[in-house]
C-alpha positions in Angstrom: -103.0 37.6 -69.8 -99.4 36.6 -69.6 -97.4 36.7 -72.9 -93.9 35.6 -73.6 -92.6 35.4 -76.4 -91.3 32.2 -78.4 -87.6 32.1 -80.0 -88.2 30.5 -83.9 -86.5 27.4 -85.6 -83.9 29.9 -87.4 -83.2 31.4 -83.9 -85.0 34.8 -84.7 -87.8 36.3 -81.9 -91.0 35.7 -83.1 -93.6 38.3 -81.9 -97.0 37.8 -83.9 -99.3 37.7 -80.8 -100.8 34.3 -82.5 -97.9 32.5 -82.8 -96.9 33.4 -78.9 -96.5 31.7 -75.7 -99.8 32.0 -73.7 -99.8 31.6 -70.3 -103.1 32.0 -68.2 -102.1 34.1 -64.8 -105.8 32.5 -63.6 -104.6 28.7 -64.9 -107.0 26.0 -66.2 -110.4 27.2 -65.1 -109.0 29.9 -62.3 -106.5 28.2 -60.1 -103.2 29.4 -59.8 -100.6 29.2 -62.4 -97.9 31.5 -61.1 -94.8 30.8 -61.9 -92.4 28.7 -59.4 -88.7 28.7 -59.5 -87.3 27.1 -56.6 -83.8 27.7 -57.3 -83.9 26.3 -60.5 -81.5 27.7 -63.2 -82.9 30.4 -65.0 -83.7 28.3 -68.6 -85.9 26.7 -66.9 -90.2 27.5 -65.6 -92.3 25.7 -63.3 -96.2 26.0 -63.8 -98.8 25.5 -62.3 -102.6 24.8 -63.3 -105.4 23.9 -60.9 -107.8 21.2 -61.9 -111.0 22.2 -60.6 -113.3 18.9 -61.1 -110.2 16.9 -59.0 -109.1 19.6 -57.2 -105.3 19.1 -57.9 -102.6 20.9 -59.7 -100.7 19.6 -62.1 -97.3 21.4 -62.0 -95.1 21.1 -65.4 -91.7 22.3 -65.8 -90.8 23.9 -69.2 -87.4 24.8 -71.0 -87.8 27.3 -73.4 -84.7 26.8 -74.3 -84.5 24.1 -75.4 -87.4 24.9 -77.9 -90.6 24.8 -79.6 -91.3 21.1 -77.9 -90.5 22.3 -74.3 -93.3 25.4 -73.8 -96.8 25.0 -73.3 -99.2 26.4 -75.9 -103.0 27.6 -76.4 -104.4 24.8 -77.4 -102.9 22.0 -74.6 -104.3 24.5 -72.3 -108.0 24.8 -74.1 -107.5 21.0 -74.3 -106.6 20.6 -70.4 -109.9 23.1 -69.7 -112.2 20.5 -71.8 -110.8 17.4 -70.3 -111.8 19.0 -66.9 -116.1 19.9 -68.3 -117.3 16.0 -68.0 -116.9 15.5 -64.3 -118.0 19.0 -63.8 -120.6 19.3 -65.8 -121.1 16.5 -68.6 -124.1 18.2 -69.8 -122.2 21.0 -71.0 -119.1 19.5 -71.6 -117.8 19.5 -75.6 -116.3 15.7 -74.9 -119.4 13.7 -73.1 -120.8 12.6 -76.4 -117.5 11.2 -77.8 -117.1 9.6 -74.6 -119.9 8.7 -74.3 -119.4 7.0 -77.8 -116.2 5.4 -76.9 -118.2 4.1 -73.9 -121.2 2.8 -76.5 -118.5 1.3 -78.2 -117.6 -1.2 -76.1 -113.6 0.1 -74.2 -111.0 -3.4 -74.2 -111.3 -2.6 -70.7 -113.1 -0.5 -68.5 -110.1 1.5 -68.0 -110.0 4.5 -71.0 -106.7 3.9 -72.9 -105.5 7.2 -74.2 -102.6 8.1 -77.1 -101.4 11.5 -77.0 -99.3 12.3 -79.8 -96.8 15.2 -79.9 -97.3 15.1 -76.3 -94.3 17.9 -75.1 -94.5 19.0 -71.6 -97.5 16.7 -70.3 -99.3 18.9 -69.5 -102.4 17.3 -71.7 -101.8 13.8 -71.2 -101.5 14.2 -67.3 -104.5 16.0 -67.1 -106.1 13.2 -69.5 -105.0 10.1 -66.6 -106.0 11.8 -63.7 -109.7 13.6 -64.5 -110.5 10.0 -66.7 -108.9 7.9 -65.0 -107.2 6.8 -67.8 -104.4 4.8 -68.9 -102.5 7.2 -70.9 -99.3 6.4 -72.9 -97.3 10.4 -74.1 -95.1 10.5 -76.9 -93.1 12.9 -78.7 -89.6 13.2 -80.5 -87.0 11.1 -78.4 -85.3 14.2 -77.7 -88.5 15.7 -76.0 -88.6 12.5 -73.9 -86.8 12.7 -71.1 -88.5 15.9 -69.9 -92.0 14.6 -70.7 -90.9 11.3 -68.5 -89.5 14.5 -65.7 -92.9 15.6 -65.6 -95.1 12.4 -65.6 -93.5 11.2 -62.8 -93.6 14.9 -61.3 -97.4 14.0 -61.4 -98.0 10.3 -60.4 -98.7 10.4 -57.2 -101.6 12.6 -58.1 -102.6 10.9 -61.3 -102.7 7.6 -59.0 -104.9 8.7 -56.6 -107.6 9.2 -59.1 -107.1 5.6 -61.0 -105.1 7.2 -63.9 -101.5 5.7 -64.8 -99.2 7.8 -67.5 -96.2 6.4 -69.8 -93.8 7.7 -71.7 -92.3 7.4 -75.3 -91.4 7.6 -78.3 -93.3 8.1 -81.8 -91.6 9.5 -84.5 -94.8 10.5 -87.1 -95.1 8.6 -90.1 -92.9 5.2 -89.3 -95.0 2.0 -88.7 -92.4 0.5 -87.1 -93.4 3.5 -84.3 -96.5 2.7 -84.5 -96.5 -1.3 -84.4 -94.2 -0.7 -81.1 -96.7 1.3 -79.6 -99.7 -0.9 -80.4 -103.3 -0.2 -81.1 -105.1 -1.1 -78.3 -106.1 3.0 -77.5 -110.0 4.0 -77.4 -109.2 8.0 -77.9 -106.1 10.1 -79.0 -105.4 13.2 -78.4 -103.4 16.2 -79.8 -102.9 20.1 -79.5 -101.0 22.2 -81.6 -99.3 19.3 -83.4 -100.2 21.1 -87.9 -97.6 23.4 -87.6 -94.4 22.5 -89.5 -95.8 21.6 -92.8 -93.2 19.3 -94.1 -95.1 17.3 -91.0 -98.2 17.5 -92.5 -98.1 13.9 -94.5 -96.0 12.3 -91.9 -98.9 13.1 -89.1 -101.1 12.2 -91.6 -100.0 8.6 -92.0 -99.1 7.9 -88.3 -103.6 9.4 -87.7 -104.5 6.9 -90.6 -102.1 3.9 -89.1 -104.1 4.1 -86.3 -107.9 5.6 -86.9 -108.6 3.2 -90.0 -107.9 -0.1 -88.0 -110.7 1.3 -86.0 -115.1 1.8 -86.2 -114.7 3.2 -83.0 -111.3 4.8 -82.0 -111.4 8.8 -82.9 -108.6 11.7 -82.4 -109.3 14.5 -80.1 -107.4 17.1 -81.3 -106.8 21.4 -80.0 -105.2 23.8 -83.0 -105.3 27.6 -83.2 -104.5 28.5 -86.7 -101.6 30.5 -87.4 -101.2 30.2 -91.0 -103.7 30.0 -94.9 -101.5 27.0 -95.3 -102.5 24.7 -92.8 -105.7 24.1 -94.5 -103.5 22.0 -96.8 -103.6 19.2 -94.0 -107.1 19.5 -93.0 -107.9 18.8 -96.2 -105.8 16.3 -96.8 -107.7 14.9 -93.6 -111.0 15.1 -94.9 -110.4 13.3 -97.8 -109.5 10.0 -95.0 -111.2 10.7 -92.2 -114.9 12.3 -90.8 -113.9 15.8 -89.6 -115.8 17.8 -86.7 -115.6 21.0 -84.6 -117.1 20.2 -81.2 -115.8 23.7 -79.2 -114.1 27.2 -80.4 -112.9 29.3 -78.0 -113.1 32.9 -78.3 -110.5 34.5 -80.2 -107.3 35.0 -77.9 -106.2 38.9 -77.0 -104.9 40.6 -79.9 -106.3 37.9 -82.5 -109.6 37.4 -84.5 -109.1 33.7 -83.7 -109.5 31.5 -81.0 -108.4 27.5 -80.5 -110.8 24.8 -82.4 -111.4 21.3 -81.0 -112.1 19.1 -83.9 -113.1 15.0 -83.7 -111.1 13.1 -86.4 -112.6 9.1 -87.0 -112.5 6.7 -89.7 -114.9 7.6 -92.2 -118.8 6.0 -92.2 -119.4 3.7 -94.6 -122.5 5.6 -96.8 -125.4 3.5 -97.0 -127.0 2.4 -100.8 -130.0 3.3 -101.3 -132.4 -0.1 -102.5 -134.5 0.9 -105.5 
């Protein structure tokens, strides 16, 4: 396991093992993920992730010096692995039940429409488009869009080979106008490592409320690595708005007592009134 320390917002190195950027030497499901520089400036890092189910490699450009949104995080790697599983062994995939539910609910089209929140480098959205032959809209803050678009373009031919498509758009959490521009045509929402800064808990919940509460069918699948106790505040608030279930838990990370947990959020089911 290769670990690379991140630089916190205050400019100080954060060496807490549970908050370090983890880059798996063996890639997704055993594929190679050795850094590829090819003459790139020192601040760029290109990471390869092999996805077994489609026998293809996703290449992602990271810009660590630009901030947290430009780096790969453990929860994203976990979600990519889960996206790989339904094609390889549906009976063992934690996502199979969710995907079947979306299919039985009747998607708006034969193609699965996916929205990703806080896409960062875009590896999850790109993997989803390829493995699920889906139409994926990846979103993040405006200053992240250029690198997100770069990665989408770099993998567009590979995604297209499997019938997928990737779009990129800015989306600020808590902004109803941004949600209106993006639309609500999506069947599934994906996110990884988005519960981080506590001042963004309420804006994120508001965006999820706008996206999920208007549909009984739409779901969020979110991968998360717990770092601080204060994150329980987010989940306590979330459970007041949504049904929240754990669908997968990784083994603890090296040097930690916890691993990545994957949650499924959906609009609260109406309780049946029992007749007298």
